[in-house]
N, C-alpha and C positions, 0 to 999 in steps of 0.2 A: 517311629510310626505314630505312637501315641501322642507325641508332641505335635506332630503335623495335624492329627485329628483335632486336638485341642485348639490349635491355631486357626484351623478352618472354622471350628465351632465359634470361636471368639469373633472371627471376621463376620460370620453369618449373623451373630447377635448384634454386632455394630451396624451392619447393613440393615438389619431388621429395625433397629432403633432409629436409624436415619430415615427409613421409609415411614415409620410411625410418626416421626417428627414432621416430615414433609406432608404426610396425610393430614395431620392435625392442623398444620399451617394452611393447607389448601381448604380444609373444612372451615377454618376461621375466616379465610378470605371469602369463601362462598357465602357464609353467614353475613359477613360485613357487607358484601355486595348486595345481597338480598335486602338487608336493613336499609342501606343507602338508597336503593331503588324504591323501596316501599315508602320511606320517609323523606325522599329527596325534596319534593315540593314543600313539605312542611319545614324542612331545614332551611331551604332558600327563603321561604316566607318569613321565618324567624329572623334570619340575617337582615332581610330587607326591612322588617319591622324595627329592628334595633337601629339600623342606619337612619330610617325615617324619624324615629323618636329622638335620636341624638341631634339630627339636623333640625328638627322642630324646636328642640330646647335651645339650640344655638340661635336660631332665627327669632324665637320668642324673646331671648335675652337682649338681642340687638334691637328688636322692635320696641321692647319695654324701655330700654335706655334712650332711644330716640323720642319716645313719648314723654319721658321725664324731662329731657332737654327742651323739648318744644313747650311743655307746660311751664317750665322755669322761665323761658323767653317771654311767654305770654304774661307771666306774673311780673317780670321786670318792666314790661311795657305798661302794665297797670299801675305800677309804682310811679312811673314817670307821668302817666296821665290816667287818673282814676275813671275818666269818662270814655276811655277807649273801648267802645262797644264790640269791635271786632276781636280785640284781645280777650275781652271777657267771654265772648261766645266761644272762642278757640279754647280757652281754659276750661270752660264747662264741658266741651266735647272730649278734651284730653284727660281731665281729672275732675270729675264732679265734686269730690270731697274737698279738694283745694279751692275750687270755685266757691263752694258754700262757706268755707272759712274766710275767704276774701270778702264775700258779700256781707257776711256777719260783721267783720271788723269795720267795714265801711258804714253799715247801718248803726253800729254802736257809736262810731265817731260822729255821725250825722244825727243821732237820736231819731232814726227813721223807724218808727213802730210798724208802719205798713210793711216794709221790707222784712222786718224781724218776724212778723206774723206769717209771712210767706215762707220763712225758713223753719217754722215750728215742726214741720213733718219731714225735715231733711233726713236723708239716709245716713248722713254722717252723724253718728251718735253724739259726739262731743258738741257739735253745733246745735243739734236738736235740744240737748240738755241745757246748754247755756241760754238758748233763746227762750225756753220755757221759764227759766229762772228770771231772766230780764223782764219778760212780759208780766210775770206774777209780781215782782217787786215794784215795777213801774206803776202797776195798777193799785198797789197798796191793798190788794184784795187778800184777806186772811185765808179764805177757802182755796184760792189759787196757790198761795204760799204753802198751805198745809198739804195740798195735793202734790205739789212739787217735792216737799220734804219727805213725803211717804214713799217716794220712789226709792227703790233699793240702792241704786248706784248714783243717786243725785250728787253732783259735784259740790254744789253749794247748799247741801242739806242743812247744816248747822247755821249758816248765815240766814237761810229762810226762816228757821225757827226763832232766831234772835229778832228778825224783823217782825215776825208774828207777835212775839212777846212785847216788843216796843209799841206796836199798834194797840194791843190789848191794854198795855199800861196807860197809854194816852186815853183809852176809853174807860179807865178806872176798873178794868176787869183783872184785878191783881191775882186772884187765885188761878185763873186761866193762864195768865202770863207766867206764873211760877211753874205750872205744869209743862208749858212749852220749854222753859229754860232747863227743867229737870231732865229733858230728853237729850241734852247735850252732855256728853261724858267729859270728865276732867282731863282725859287724854287728848281731847280735841284741841286744835289750834285756837278755837274760840271758847275753850273751857273757862279761862279766867274772865273773859268778857261776860259769859253767862253767870258766873259766880258774883261778879261785881254788880251786875244788873239785879240779880236775885237778892243780894244783901243791901244794896243802896238805892237802886232805882225803883223797886216795886214793893216797898214795905207798906 
């Protein structure tokens, strides 16, 4: 009898545990359902946003590649015929930077100072820098060369300083020429040229 009572008690405990488990399961299910209902639109919105973002990135990549290919075609056309105005116009709309580089290269080849002046405010930093140097050295204007050389990231800074020194040397302003050459460090690619000028050219 005692064994039967223990067996029934054990069975009751098992049933009770099962009911508790089921109750917890249903409780979690209800909480989950409430959560999903509450944030359903937000979750759908997030999924849609992710899909749109991925789709946009893919479309952007495809479009960017098409733009690059079209710009390259326009550049090839200009190499064949430098006076192809439609190719030049297309290149400008597709890649303003590449357009400015092309126009700069043609202006240098043709020694076209008017076109160079037009590029002095180019948004392509490299072109803008090179144009300012070209205009300064072509004018042989010390103040323009100095202004260029004072720019922090000037590409031809040391070359502008050497040209200033040579102009000063030709004007017999030896001390001023030495001061310009002293601004060029020995590590510069023009360091030896500056030393040579300092020792032999402007004594």
